[in-house]
Backbone as CSV, one residue per row, in Angstrom:
resi,resn,N_x,N_y,N_z,CA_x,CA_y,CA_z,C_x,C_y,C_z
1,MET,4.670,11.616,17.720,4.757,12.853,16.512,4.438,12.379,15.228
2,ILE,3.771,13.061,14.508,3.510,13.080,13.041,3.849,14.211,12.305
3,ARG,5.269,14.198,11.530,5.761,15.159,10.817,5.397,15.236,9.241
4,LEU,5.044,15.817,8.451,4.933,16.221,7.255,6.103,17.204,6.408
5,ASP,7.078,16.950,5.718,7.633,17.822,5.093,7.750,18.099,3.810
6,SER,7.334,19.025,3.255,7.105,19.523,1.987,6.604,18.308,0.759
7,LEU,5.240,17.662,1.382,4.762,16.575,0.679,3.960,17.178,-0.351
8,THR,4.072,16.506,-1.469,3.632,16.685,-3.057,3.216,15.368,-3.412
9,ARG,1.765,15.343,-4.060,1.566,14.292,-4.911,0.783,14.971,-6.338
10,ARG,0.931,14.558,-7.322,0.518,15.033,-8.731,-0.198,13.460,-9.155
11,TYR,-1.265,14.154,-10.052,-1.816,12.750,-10.906,-1.738,13.687,-12.213
12,GLY,-0.591,13.211,-12.997,-0.552,13.758,-14.081,-0.088,15.216,-13.959
13,ASP,-0.999,15.944,-14.601,-0.310,17.296,-14.520,-1.160,18.166,-13.458
14,PHE,-2.276,17.284,-12.940,-3.175,18.029,-11.899,-1.888,17.556,-10.457
15,VAL,-1.955,18.558,-9.614,-1.169,18.976,-8.500,-2.104,18.418,-7.256
16,ALA,-2.337,17.388,-6.596,-3.642,17.262,-5.579,-3.220,17.863,-4.053
17,VAL,-1.826,17.683,-4.066,-1.222,18.043,-2.526,0.001,18.588,-3.039
18,GLU,0.311,19.920,-2.579,1.510,20.486,-3.148,2.405,21.281,-1.385
19,ASN,3.466,20.528,-1.405,4.293,21.195,-0.473,3.936,21.627,0.962
20,LEU,3.215,20.409,1.174,2.427,20.620,2.658,3.549,20.263,3.866
21,SER,3.659,20.742,4.921,4.530,20.981,5.523,3.680,20.980,7.169
22,CYS,3.758,20.080,8.073,3.053,20.362,9.426,3.502,19.612,10.402
23,THR,3.461,19.593,11.862,3.750,18.709,12.729,2.367,18.492,13.404
24,ILE,1.863,17.224,13.966,0.962,16.887,14.505,1.550,16.267,16.126
25,GLU,1.029,16.739,17.293,1.769,16.446,18.329,0.703,15.134,18.719
26,SER,1.122,13.998,19.775,0.730,13.255,19.934,-0.605,13.482,20.868
27,GLY,-1.817,12.896,20.793,-2.687,13.141,21.546,-3.558,14.292,21.183
28,GLU,-3.427,14.940,19.968,-4.269,15.930,19.394,-5.480,15.254,18.750
29,ILE,-6.205,16.301,18.613,-7.803,16.061,17.804,-7.576,16.828,16.413
30,ILE,-6.971,16.432,15.576,-6.845,17.433,14.503,-8.099,17.353,13.400
31,GLY,-8.633,18.632,12.866,-9.393,18.730,11.880,-8.964,19.137,10.514
32,LEU,-8.765,18.011,9.425,-8.160,18.375,8.316,-9.654,19.017,7.347
33,LEU,-9.608,20.109,7.183,-10.575,20.766,6.478,-10.400,21.427,5.213
34,GLY,-11.236,21.313,4.265,-11.490,21.680,2.716,-12.272,21.293,1.990
35,ARG,-12.715,22.307,1.165,-13.706,21.855,0.112,-13.492,20.525,-0.611
36,ASN,-14.257,20.088,-1.235,-14.215,18.507,-2.150,-13.231,19.160,-3.229
37,GLY,-12.136,18.453,-3.558,-11.163,18.517,-3.939,-9.682,19.337,-3.516
38,ALA,-9.962,19.547,-2.641,-8.991,20.405,-1.689,-7.494,19.681,-1.424
39,GLY,-7.790,18.260,-1.337,-6.141,17.381,-1.053,-6.546,16.519,0.180
40,LYS,-7.446,16.456,0.740,-7.581,15.996,1.911,-7.691,14.549,1.773
41,THR,-8.163,13.551,0.778,-8.225,12.461,0.881,-6.718,11.698,0.457
42,THR,-6.186,12.644,-0.445,-4.715,12.354,-1.064,-3.607,12.097,0.438
43,THR,-4.104,13.502,0.959,-3.235,13.535,2.003,-3.415,12.394,3.228
44,MET,-4.766,11.811,3.330,-4.970,10.772,4.270,-4.245,9.551,3.480
45,LYS,-4.322,9.233,2.298,-3.646,8.063,1.715,-2.281,7.862,2.051
46,MET,-1.758,9.181,2.111,-0.342,9.303,1.760,0.058,8.917,3.427
47,LEU,-0.842,9.525,4.411,-0.425,9.071,5.662,-0.643,8.092,6.261
48,THR,-1.629,7.046,5.497,-1.655,5.877,6.064,-0.779,4.831,5.240
49,GLY,0.158,5.538,4.279,1.238,4.539,3.620,0.467,3.966,2.242
50,ALA,-0.568,4.415,2.120,-1.422,3.648,0.827,-1.208,4.462,-0.476
51,LEU,-0.384,5.490,-0.452,-0.275,6.162,-1.496,1.208,6.850,-1.493
52,GLU,2.081,6.615,-1.989,3.275,7.612,-1.938,3.347,8.942,-2.540
53,PRO,4.206,9.646,-1.735,4.353,11.121,-2.469,5.070,10.999,-3.701
54,ASP,5.066,11.919,-4.043,6.098,11.857,-5.317,7.214,12.911,-4.698
55,SER,7.101,13.492,-3.549,8.270,14.201,-2.687,7.929,14.788,-1.600
56,GLY,9.072,14.667,-0.824,8.609,15.083,0.565,8.657,14.168,1.408
57,SER,8.494,13.896,2.734,8.387,13.059,3.703,7.373,12.846,4.587
58,ILE,7.197,11.844,5.212,6.439,11.440,6.486,7.114,10.780,7.415
59,GLN,7.142,11.535,8.679,7.856,10.465,9.855,6.412,10.102,11.010
60,VAL,6.804,9.215,11.523,5.878,9.107,12.800,6.844,8.726,13.941
61,ASP,7.125,9.742,14.988,8.055,9.142,16.190,9.344,9.052,15.649
62,GLY,9.869,9.763,14.328,10.995,9.514,14.126,11.517,8.096,13.097
63,LEU,10.378,7.600,12.822,10.255,6.611,11.851,9.974,7.231,10.471
64,ASP,10.717,7.072,9.462,10.408,7.744,7.951,9.516,6.479,7.236
65,MET,8.404,7.000,6.816,7.552,6.133,5.883,8.023,5.262,5.065
66,ARG,9.268,5.903,4.223,9.775,5.100,3.209,10.522,3.891,3.894
67,ASN,11.052,4.061,4.700,11.925,2.801,4.932,11.047,1.844,6.509
68,HIS,10.249,2.728,6.734,9.237,1.627,8.115,7.820,1.737,7.688
69,ARG,7.577,1.621,6.647,5.941,1.788,6.046,5.219,0.642,6.827
70,ARG,5.823,-0.716,6.947,4.774,-1.521,7.860,4.607,-1.201,9.049
71,ALA,5.728,-1.072,9.871,5.758,-0.580,11.334,4.700,0.546,11.625
72,ILE,4.891,1.759,10.713,3.766,2.918,10.865,2.427,2.534,10.328
73,GLN,2.220,1.597,9.744,1.108,1.096,9.081,0.488,0.282,10.459
74,ARG,1.276,-0.160,11.031,0.784,-1.082,12.522,0.249,-0.427,13.649
75,ARG,0.379,1.293,13.261,0.099,2.123,14.406,-0.926,2.929,13.996
76,ILE,-1.434,2.824,13.033,-2.688,3.848,12.197,-3.628,2.563,12.130
77,GLY,-5.035,3.585,12.606,-6.334,2.823,12.449,-6.837,3.882,11.306
78,TYR,-7.506,3.359,10.389,-8.181,4.059,8.964,-9.351,3.992,8.606
79,LEU,-10.473,4.961,8.763,-11.422,4.572,8.253,-11.329,5.674,6.894
80,PRO,-11.821,4.817,5.782,-11.852,5.466,4.170,-13.161,6.018,4.465
81,GLU,-13.423,7.085,3.705,-14.908,7.684,3.365,-15.759,6.678,2.848
82,ASN,-15.413,6.003,1.858,-16.294,5.024,1.967,-15.773,3.542,2.070
83,CYS,-15.807,3.094,3.436,-15.231,1.774,3.976,-15.787,0.751,3.377
84,PRO,-14.656,0.103,2.863,-15.047,-1.367,2.054,-15.455,-2.150,3.174
85,VAL,-16.537,-2.939,2.960,-17.125,-3.980,3.961,-17.544,-4.968,3.064
86,TYR,-17.757,-6.513,3.863,-18.596,-7.368,3.122,-20.016,-7.565,3.761
87,PRO,-20.826,-7.174,2.941,-22.062,-7.418,3.247,-22.834,-8.530,3.545
88,GLU,-22.033,-9.692,3.091,-23.003,-10.670,3.414,-22.447,-11.391,4.764
89,MET,-21.611,-11.018,5.424,-20.852,-11.019,6.474,-21.575,-10.231,7.952
90,THR,-21.959,-10.924,8.873,-21.916,-10.576,10.014,-21.100,-9.626,10.623
91,VAL,-21.521,-8.646,11.388,-20.729,-7.752,12.021,-19.466,-8.256,12.812
92,VAL,-19.851,-9.636,13.690,-18.655,-10.300,14.176,-17.808,-11.170,13.316
93,GLU,-18.303,-11.668,12.234,-17.535,-12.186,11.510,-16.650,-11.392,10.733
94,TYR,-16.984,-9.780,10.425,-16.245,-9.217,9.712,-15.049,-8.463,10.498
95,LEU,-15.667,-8.259,11.996,-14.369,-8.094,12.695,-13.401,-9.024,13.054
96,HIS,-13.790,-10.103,13.120,-12.659,-11.429,12.955,-11.691,-11.142,11.608
97,HIS,-12.501,-11.372,10.793,-11.650,-11.141,9.393,-10.510,-10.107,9.727
98,ARG,-11.335,-8.742,9.848,-10.195,-7.543,10.142,-9.049,-7.883,11.118
99,ALA,-9.624,-8.266,12.458,-8.825,-8.755,13.383,-7.396,-9.477,12.791
100,THR,-7.744,-10.644,11.722,-6.677,-11.294,11.348,-5.873,-10.646,10.352
101,MET,-6.283,-9.809,9.426,-5.559,-8.681,8.525,-4.793,-7.689,9.253
102,LEU,-5.273,-7.398,10.500,-4.599,-6.510,11.268,-3.478,-7.260,12.087
103,GLU,-3.270,-8.399,11.817,-2.456,-8.959,13.061,-2.232,-9.273,14.380
104,VAL,-3.928,-8.903,14.708,-4.048,-8.871,16.188,-3.906,-10.794,16.530
105,SER,-3.101,-10.932,17.561,-3.011,-12.264,18.025,-3.838,-12.957,18.286
106,GLN,-4.044,-14.403,18.128,-5.063,-15.153,18.448,-5.448,-15.338,19.935
107,GLN,-4.598,-14.856,20.646,-4.937,-14.907,22.054,-5.459,-13.431,22.671
108,ASP,-5.049,-12.484,21.926,-5.900,-11.022,22.058,-7.178,-10.798,21.352
109,ARG,-7.289,-11.610,20.231,-8.370,-11.621,19.524,-9.614,-10.989,19.903
110,LEU,-10.074,-12.134,20.727,-11.717,-12.012,21.500,-11.422,-10.835,22.533
111,GLY,-10.697,-10.226,23.104,-10.592,-9.306,24.104,-10.566,-7.622,23.321
112,ALA,-9.992,-7.964,21.797,-9.769,-6.451,21.260,-11.244,-6.506,20.193
113,ILE,-12.170,-7.474,20.194,-13.081,-7.451,19.587,-14.205,-6.926,20.640
114,ARG,-14.338,-7.589,21.849,-15.105,-7.510,22.814,-14.984,-5.805,23.209
115,ARG,-13.796,-5.286,23.381,-13.098,-3.782,23.780,-14.014,-2.966,22.460
116,THR,-13.565,-3.182,21.118,-14.001,-2.482,20.290,-15.604,-2.393,19.877
117,VAL,-16.037,-3.407,20.183,-17.567,-3.599,19.983,-18.250,-2.529,20.926
118,GLU,-17.599,-2.569,22.280,-18.157,-1.566,23.091,-17.752,-0.032,23.008
119,GLN,-16.810,-0.034,22.466,-16.590,1.566,22.219,-17.641,1.726,20.790
120,ALA,-17.865,1.285,20.127,-18.845,1.412,18.980,-19.970,1.090,19.383
121,GLU,-20.452,0.639,20.165,-21.653,0.360,20.636,-22.322,-0.541,19.610
122,LEU,-21.757,-1.444,19.400,-22.270,-2.489,18.966,-22.827,-4.031,19.094
123,GLN,-22.858,-3.780,20.363,-23.468,-5.100,20.859,-24.772,-5.881,20.535
124,ASN,-25.683,-4.996,20.132,-26.863,-5.385,19.628,-26.973,-5.768,18.269
125,LYS,-25.847,-5.632,17.645,-25.745,-5.699,15.975,-24.823,-6.974,15.589
126,LEU,-24.226,-7.972,16.624,-23.105,-8.476,16.214,-23.334,-9.591,15.518
127,LEU,-24.368,-10.195,15.064,-25.240,-11.270,14.387,-25.752,-10.698,13.178
128,THR,-25.891,-9.264,13.114,-26.645,-8.950,11.930,-25.608,-8.534,10.717
129,PRO,-26.368,-9.231,9.443,-25.406,-8.856,8.247,-25.514,-7.559,8.059
130,ILE,-24.006,-7.107,7.747,-23.557,-5.736,7.409,-24.393,-4.911,6.515
131,GLY,-25.068,-6.124,5.558,-25.700,-5.341,4.326,-26.839,-4.687,4.830
132,THR,-27.374,-5.031,6.026,-28.831,-4.757,6.236,-28.553,-3.547,7.313
133,LEU,-27.385,-3.307,7.745,-27.291,-2.414,8.842,-27.488,-0.808,8.093
134,SER,-28.005,-0.064,8.979,-28.422,1.426,8.741,-26.743,2.071,8.267
135,ARG,-26.779,3.240,7.618,-25.965,4.113,7.188,-25.196,4.311,8.622
136,GLY,-25.501,4.613,9.537,-24.626,4.768,10.591,-24.339,3.900,11.216
137,PHE,-25.138,2.500,11.319,-24.269,1.498,12.035,-23.410,0.677,11.110
138,ARG,-23.326,1.100,9.830,-22.003,0.608,8.793,-20.917,1.485,9.534
139,GLN,-21.117,2.671,9.407,-20.105,3.747,9.849,-19.410,3.270,11.052
140,ARG,-20.070,2.852,12.019,-19.791,2.366,13.198,-18.537,1.320,13.147
141,VAL,-19.204,0.173,12.373,-18.553,-0.956,11.806,-16.864,-0.634,11.283
142,GLY,-17.121,0.519,10.281,-15.874,1.126,9.913,-14.991,1.450,10.885
143,VAL,-15.557,2.279,11.707,-14.544,2.996,12.793,-14.167,1.345,13.647
144,ALA,-14.993,0.674,14.086,-14.557,-0.481,14.837,-13.520,-1.012,14.271
145,GLN,-13.324,-1.441,12.963,-12.370,-2.081,12.459,-11.006,-1.220,12.429
146,ALA,-11.276,0.066,12.496,-9.872,0.792,12.357,-9.162,0.905,13.925
147,ILE,-9.915,0.451,14.924,-9.462,0.794,16.179,-9.318,-0.688,16.692
148,LEU,-9.373,-1.921,15.875,-9.101,-3.402,16.813,-7.643,-3.167,17.064
149,HIS,-6.983,-2.777,16.660,-5.410,-3.288,16.929,-5.014,-2.177,17.925
150,ASP,-5.880,-1.128,18.499,-5.732,-0.459,19.457,-4.475,0.922,19.033
151,PRO,-4.673,1.175,18.156,-3.647,2.099,17.218,-3.223,3.395,18.255
152,ASP,-2.136,3.998,17.801,-1.674,5.196,18.315,-2.350,6.443,17.485
153,ILE,-2.474,5.978,16.271,-3.090,7.285,15.406,-4.444,6.845,14.852
154,VAL,-5.443,7.393,14.866,-6.812,7.248,14.252,-7.245,8.268,13.153
155,ILE,-7.625,7.685,11.872,-7.716,8.662,10.702,-9.023,8.604,10.128
156,LEU,-9.858,9.312,10.106,-11.038,9.167,10.025,-11.468,10.189,8.940
157,ASP,-12.096,9.550,7.702,-12.183,10.367,6.486,-13.855,10.586,6.415
158,GLU,-14.025,11.617,6.406,-15.805,12.143,6.326,-16.398,11.038,7.616
159,PRO,-16.242,11.042,8.499,-17.036,9.737,9.464,-18.273,10.085,9.476
160,THR,-18.924,11.278,9.082,-20.109,11.778,9.513,-20.771,11.989,8.345
161,ASN,-20.419,11.536,7.379,-21.328,11.388,5.725,-22.373,10.984,5.798
162,GLY,-23.433,11.425,5.517,-24.796,10.705,5.310,-25.467,10.208,6.515
163,LEU,-25.006,10.797,7.679,-25.894,10.386,8.857,-26.625,11.491,9.564
164,ASP,-27.638,10.898,9.927,-28.780,12.042,10.670,-28.265,12.268,11.984
165,PRO,-29.212,13.474,12.322,-28.648,14.215,13.452,-28.475,13.338,14.501
166,LYS,-29.194,12.142,14.989,-28.638,11.245,16.285,-27.239,10.731,15.943
167,GLN,-27.200,10.029,14.864,-25.899,9.474,14.699,-24.648,10.346,14.534
168,ILE,-24.883,11.646,13.847,-23.627,12.260,13.890,-23.180,12.763,15.426
169,HIS,-24.125,12.856,16.124,-24.105,12.973,17.764,-23.407,12.158,18.279
170,GLN,-23.873,10.695,18.063,-23.120,9.487,18.453,-21.666,9.360,17.976
171,MET,-21.400,9.882,16.628,-20.209,9.479,15.947,-19.051,10.628,16.906
172,ARG,-19.928,11.964,16.915,-18.794,12.751,17.948,-18.452,12.436,19.308
173,ASP,-19.338,11.615,19.972,-19.123,11.152,20.958,-18.043,10.080,21.121
174,LEU,-17.948,9.177,20.015,-17.047,8.078,19.531,-15.729,8.522,19.742
175,ILE,-15.729,9.705,18.740,-14.422,10.625,18.170,-13.732,11.271,19.561
176,ARG,-14.600,11.833,20.416,-14.073,12.097,21.802,-13.371,10.819,22.795
177,GLU,-13.920,9.920,22.579,-13.483,8.683,23.375,-12.352,7.982,22.756
178,LEU,-12.331,7.981,21.526,-11.169,7.606,21.032,-9.680,8.554,21.131
179,SER,-10.125,9.985,21.297,-9.066,10.850,21.484,-8.414,10.734,23.120
180,ARG,-9.145,10.049,23.871,-8.580,9.842,25.253,-7.351,8.763,25.026
181,HIS,-6.874,8.025,24.127,-6.062,7.298,24.099,-5.239,7.175,22.665
182,ALA,-5.248,8.018,21.791,-4.710,8.054,20.461,-5.067,9.740,19.712
183,THR,-4.003,9.926,18.991,-4.085,10.783,18.076,-5.073,10.670,17.038
184,VAL,-6.095,11.780,17.017,-7.355,11.255,15.904,-7.236,12.610,14.896
185,ILE,-7.364,11.986,13.485,-7.444,13.149,12.578,-8.480,12.818,12.009
186,VAL,-9.547,13.959,11.687,-10.723,13.742,11.373,-10.596,14.606,9.795
187,SER,-10.827,14.058,8.800,-10.846,14.934,7.476,-12.629,14.984,6.984
188,THR,-12.544,16.216,6.595,-14.107,16.749,6.498,-14.404,17.927,5.891
189,HIS,-15.362,18.251,5.351,-15.424,19.517,4.490,-16.957,20.043,5.207
190,ILE,-17.009,19.698,6.386,-18.166,20.039,7.311,-17.716,20.637,8.208
191,LEU,-17.886,22.173,8.419,-17.567,23.022,9.407,-17.789,22.772,10.844
192,GLN,-19.002,22.337,10.938,-19.573,21.937,12.088,-18.985,20.748,13.115
193,GLU,-18.486,19.747,12.395,-18.014,18.559,12.462,-16.421,18.848,13.250
194,VAL,-15.583,20.186,12.460,-14.158,20.452,13.352,-14.661,21.060,14.405
195,GLU,-15.757,22.075,14.611,-15.882,22.888,15.333,-16.424,22.165,16.860
196,ALA,-17.230,21.057,16.360,-17.680,20.261,17.642,-16.657,19.144,18.212
197,VAL,-15.578,18.609,17.678,-15.068,17.549,18.158,-13.243,17.990,18.154
198,CYS,-12.852,19.064,17.250,-11.628,19.276,17.162,-10.625,20.495,17.670
199,ARG,-9.461,20.258,18.220,-8.815,21.392,19.009,-7.810,21.889,18.014
200,ARG,-7.697,21.442,16.868,-6.988,22.534,15.833,-7.273,21.982,14.598
201,VAL,-7.447,22.966,13.608,-7.552,22.913,12.414,-6.743,23.174,11.262
202,LEU,-6.487,21.967,10.157,-5.466,22.529,9.176,-6.395,22.552,8.207
203,MET,-6.358,23.584,7.337,-7.408,23.737,5.816,-6.306,23.983,4.835
204,LEU,-7.116,23.078,4.044,-6.164,22.927,2.726,-7.160,23.753,1.599
205,ARG,-6.254,24.535,0.656,-7.049,24.791,-0.464,-5.972,24.892,-1.616
206,ASN,-6.759,24.145,-2.420,-6.033,23.637,-3.759,-4.609,23.279,-3.401
207,GLY,-5.038,21.851,-2.408,-3.717,21.117,-2.019,-2.588,21.686,-1.189
208,ALA,-2.668,23.071,-1.043,-1.894,23.661,-0.050,-2.273,24.042,1.070
209,LEU,-1.284,23.971,2.339,-2.051,24.408,3.749,-2.214,25.807,3.599
210,ALA,-3.585,26.082,3.778,-3.988,27.589,3.833,-4.068,28.026,5.300
211,LEU,-4.237,27.393,6.150,-4.541,27.624,7.604,-4.174,26.500,8.451
212,ASP,-3.227,26.799,9.806,-2.836,25.931,10.589,-3.056,26.410,11.999
213,SER,-4.023,26.596,12.699,-4.395,27.052,13.824,-5.051,26.269,15.018
214,PRO,-4.731,26.227,16.455,-5.921,25.987,17.150,-7.199,26.563,17.245
215,LEU,-8.311,26.234,17.423,-9.533,26.721,17.125,-9.673,27.709,18.147
216,ASP,-9.373,27.765,19.579,-9.602,28.779,20.542,-8.658,29.658,20.353
217,GLU,-7.867,29.788,19.351,-6.974,31.237,18.690,-7.632,31.383,17.673
218,LEU,-8.651,31.074,16.923,-9.154,31.725,15.485,-9.511,33.395,15.629
219,SER,-10.090,33.281,16.880,-10.715,34.570,17.106,-9.816,35.615,17.890
220,ASP,-8.527,35.261,18.576,-7.695,35.924,18.756,-6.776,36.738,17.960
221,LYS,-6.588,36.260,16.668,-5.924,36.673,15.188,-6.999,37.026,14.256
222,GLY,-6.992,38.115,13.529,-7.771,38.399,12.708,-7.802,39.956,11.987
223,ARG,-9.013,40.531,12.598,-9.101,41.827,12.278,-9.630,42.619,13.561
224,LEU,-9.286,43.978,13.313,-10.108,44.856,14.262,-11.365,45.684,13.340
225,ARG,-11.907,45.910,13.938,-12.988,47.425,13.638,-12.605,48.280,14.347
226,VAL,-12.261,49.702,13.423,-11.962,50.815,14.347,-12.966,51.843,13.410
227,ASP,-13.801,52.698,14.609,-14.616,53.656,14.140,-13.903,54.693,14.468
228,THR,-13.295,55.741,13.622,-12.997,57.025,13.956,-12.823,58.340,12.832
229,ASP,-12.526,59.202,13.075,-12.948,60.457,12.014,-11.801,60.588,11.093
230,ILE,-10.811,59.540,11.169,-9.474,59.800,10.111,-10.200,59.187,8.827
231,GLU,-9.705,60.028,7.663,-9.986,59.507,6.094,-9.245,58.203,5.909
232,PRO,-9.802,57.610,5.385,-9.094,56.255,5.152,-7.522,56.038,4.429
233,GLY,-7.316,57.294,3.518,-6.019,57.316,3.060,-4.961,57.850,4.195
234,ARG,-5.637,58.452,5.241,-4.722,59.038,6.025,-4.512,57.741,7.292
235,ALA,-5.623,57.210,7.310,-5.577,56.134,8.105,-4.340,55.067,7.665
236,GLN,-4.492,54.705,6.736,-3.816,53.931,6.218,-2.075,54.111,6.805
237,ALA,-1.650,55.574,6.162,-0.350,55.809,6.678,0.181,55.990,7.905
238,LEU,-0.991,55.954,8.727,-0.976,56.341,10.351,-0.767,54.976,10.941
239,LEU,-1.776,53.950,10.315,-1.802,52.485,11.196,-0.871,51.517,10.313
240,GLU,-0.765,51.315,9.378,0.134,50.264,8.655,1.648,50.107,9.328
241,ASN,1.993,51.062,9.902,3.520,51.181,10.190,3.421,50.707,11.774
242,ILE,2.062,50.167,12.172,2.274,49.325,13.609,2.607,47.687,13.441
243,ASP,3.532,47.638,14.526,3.920,46.019,14.256,2.605,45.046,14.547
244,GLY,1.999,44.098,13.370,1.107,43.310,13.582,0.053,43.710,12.778
245,VAL,0.095,44.768,11.865,-0.746,45.636,11.416,-0.382,44.865,9.839
246,VAL,-1.030,44.397,9.052,-1.080,43.954,7.778,-1.730,45.020,6.681
247,THR,-2.983,45.082,6.756,-3.756,46.162,6.045,-4.336,46.930,6.394
248,VAL,-4.891,48.062,6.211,-6.169,48.824,6.625,-7.200,49.148,5.379
249,THR,-8.551,48.899,5.612,-9.458,49.024,4.393,-10.512,49.958,5.041
250,GLY,-10.901,50.837,4.374,-12.027,51.415,4.695,-13.367,50.634,4.523
251,LEU,-14.305,50.700,5.450,-15.472,50.002,5.093,-16.640,50.965,5.377
252,GLY,-16.488,52.361,5.111,-17.364,53.419,4.960,-17.890,54.059,5.956
253,GLY,-18.271,55.019,5.959,-18.800,55.851,7.360,-17.792,55.940,8.448
254,GLY,-16.346,56.103,8.150,-15.731,56.260,8.929,-15.031,55.203,9.667
255,ALA,-15.599,53.905,9.301,-15.040,52.535,9.945,-14.038,52.070,9.048
256,LEU,-13.091,51.530,9.600,-11.911,50.583,9.367,-11.674,49.456,9.670
257,GLU,-11.296,48.884,8.463,-10.991,47.252,8.928,-9.457,46.962,8.954
258,VAL,-8.774,46.692,10.043,-7.273,46.357,10.140,-7.267,45.179,10.421
259,ARG,-6.356,44.775,9.483,-6.251,43.196,9.249,-4.751,42.949,9.780
260,LEU,-4.874,41.680,10.986,-3.596,41.523,11.879,-2.765,40.508,11.249
261,SER,-1.409,40.207,11.836,-0.828,39.154,11.638,-0.470,38.955,13.127
262,ALA,-1.073,39.349,14.372,-0.844,39.084,15.611,-1.632,39.370,16.319
263,PRO,-2.121,38.620,17.673,-3.151,38.630,18.396,-3.875,40.051,18.777
264,ALA,-5.146,40.259,18.723,-5.675,41.535,18.604,-5.538,42.270,19.988
265,ASP,-5.295,41.527,21.079,-5.245,42.213,22.299,-3.766,43.004,22.401
266,GLN,-2.854,42.615,21.737,-1.717,42.985,21.319,-1.635,44.092,20.629
267,VAL,-2.456,44.245,19.568,-2.231,45.389,18.479,-3.478,46.456,18.834
268,ALA,-4.456,46.264,19.792,-5.398,47.250,19.802,-4.903,48.321,20.456
269,PRO,-4.309,47.903,21.585,-3.625,49.576,22.400,-2.920,50.058,21.547
270,GLN,-1.929,49.992,20.584,-1.117,50.432,19.701,-2.013,51.398,18.888
271,VAL,-2.796,50.627,18.248,-3.717,51.588,17.383,-4.706,52.578,18.022
272,ALA,-5.214,52.107,19.187,-5.792,53.352,19.993,-4.779,54.650,19.907
273,ARG,-3.547,54.055,20.468,-2.545,55.361,21.258,-2.241,56.068,19.776
274,ALA,-2.087,55.429,18.491,-1.503,55.894,17.312,-3.071,57.068,16.983
275,VAL,-4.088,56.405,16.825,-5.369,57.467,16.272,-4.968,58.671,17.430
276,LEU,-5.346,58.444,19.021,-5.495,59.472,19.577,-4.370,60.302,19.823
277,ASP,-3.002,59.903,19.724,-1.930,60.788,19.436,-2.181,61.960,18.470
278,ALA,-2.500,61.048,17.223,-2.843,61.836,16.050,-3.686,63.075,16.237
279,GLY,-4.446,62.885,17.333,-5.420,64.277,17.679,-6.831,63.770,16.651
280,HIS,-7.209,62.263,16.733,-8.382,62.067,16.233,-9.141,61.626,17.025
281,ARG,-10.495,61.331,16.966,-11.407,60.698,17.536,-11.520,59.146,17.446
282,LEU,-11.726,58.706,18.477,-11.774,56.937,18.352,-13.085,56.622,19.283
283,TYR,-14.053,56.315,17.873,-15.680,55.971,18.905,-15.891,54.277,18.737
284,ARG,-14.924,53.419,18.443,-14.997,52.187,18.790,-13.766,51.360,18.235
285,LEU,-13.661,50.307,18.799,-12.300,49.742,18.491,-12.749,48.116,19.038
286,GLU,-12.608,47.223,18.144,-13.074,46.179,18.723,-12.625,44.788,17.965
287,PRO,-12.659,43.779,18.229,-12.254,42.856,17.350,-13.247,42.058,16.421
288,ARG,-12.981,42.154,15.204,-13.522,41.381,14.157,-13.356,39.863,14.093
289,THR,-14.000,39.089,15.416,-13.945,37.627,15.032,-14.346,36.973,13.915
290,PHE,-13.383,35.886,13.347,-13.577,35.255,12.340,-13.419,33.784,12.600
291,GLY,-14.609,33.027,12.650,-14.480,31.542,12.814,-14.275,30.903,11.600
292,LEU,-14.471,29.517,11.591,-14.162,28.846,10.678,-15.269,29.027,9.218
293,GLU,-16.577,29.240,9.539,-17.346,29.820,8.399,-16.580,30.652,7.361
294,THR,-16.231,31.695,8.491,-15.534,32.888,7.376,-14.293,32.457,6.561
295,LEU,-13.520,31.671,7.500,-12.269,31.590,6.670,-12.410,30.604,5.707
296,PHE,-13.090,29.717,5.835,-13.417,28.928,4.876,-14.226,29.335,3.717
297,ARG,-15.022,30.127,3.686,-15.624,30.986,2.578,-14.596,31.859,1.913
298,GLU,-13.691,32.654,2.533,-12.584,33.722,2.127,-11.729,32.426,1.229
299,SER,-11.549,31.285,1.787,-10.798,30.294,1.483,-10.895,29.987,-0.320
300,ASN,-12.547,29.768,-0.187,-13.310,29.466,-1.304,-13.167,30.326,-2.218
301,ASP,-13.184,31.636,-1.709,-13.171,32.941,-2.505,-11.983,32.789,-3.322
302,GLU,-10.879,32.963,-2.417,-9.776,33.034,-3.234,-9.132,31.682,-4.328
303,SER,-9.809,30.833,-3.984,-9.560,29.769,-5.103,-10.361,30.140,-6.148
304,LYS,-11.512,30.552,-6.019,-12.326,30.917,-7.259,-11.395,32.133,-8.183
305,GLU,-11.101,33.110,-7.461,-10.277,34.087,-8.039,-9.019,33.852,-8.566
306,ALA,-8.046,32.760,-8.076,-6.971,31.964,-8.688,-7.378,31.323,-10.106
307,ALA,-8.729,30.617,-9.942,-9.088,29.933,-10.719,-9.219,30.756,-12.212
308,HIS,-9.791,32.156,-12.096,-10.032,32.859,-13.177,-9.058,34.024,-13.318
309,GLY,-7.865,33.939,-12.519,-6.893,34.885,-12.888,-6.187,34.574,-13.892
């Protein structure tokens, strides 16, 4: 288990990550989502022990990062957004070098490289200089060096950045394979990557946690569309007293948007009952499902409003 508690990091007067708290269970595939500058890379660096927070704490299975940094780092595999490689080295030379740096024992090294090469599908590129590889294969080398020591946690920062559609598909398959044996955290600003491989999303906005939800629950909470003959002002007084209803907004033409803090299937029957018991007609009642694209857009809109506020 990974536990972040009130994690904060500043660069001078700029707050990159602010009061970030969450728990990540073993074996989860997490999508760390946010627009550029939202604090994703800073969070990744703190998670790997490469950057110290100004305040807050990081724990991995009860070990605190401040006191057990090296022990935690041995359990983490990390692919930075721009993975540093030595272009003059062949793939196998580089993996041998990284295995040494990662303290893989001499007796286990050959087996670790063989396993990693198979996982990353680099068998035909072992003697190829890294500098001559395509972007997709360089990314695969980056993933390979991150998993050489068979880590419990794999952190991938923008793993599909710059890849073509075929390479993206291959990278997704590799991430799914990794998740069979490790907790995987994928940092990205590309919504499709989170939807394709992740089971849970953490969305950052201006360095703060704006959303923490399993993907399959995003459509359960959100909003209801209610078409009735109630005037908007009367509807607010009638519906906002219902548990789970946050706000009621008129959409025009008798349509209302009811924003929820609880699953729609729990609140919808109460909304219907309130409308009918008040003697009004109910023409439509359905969830307004909001996927990541809508939530991401709203997150960006709120960021812009805050900047101009």
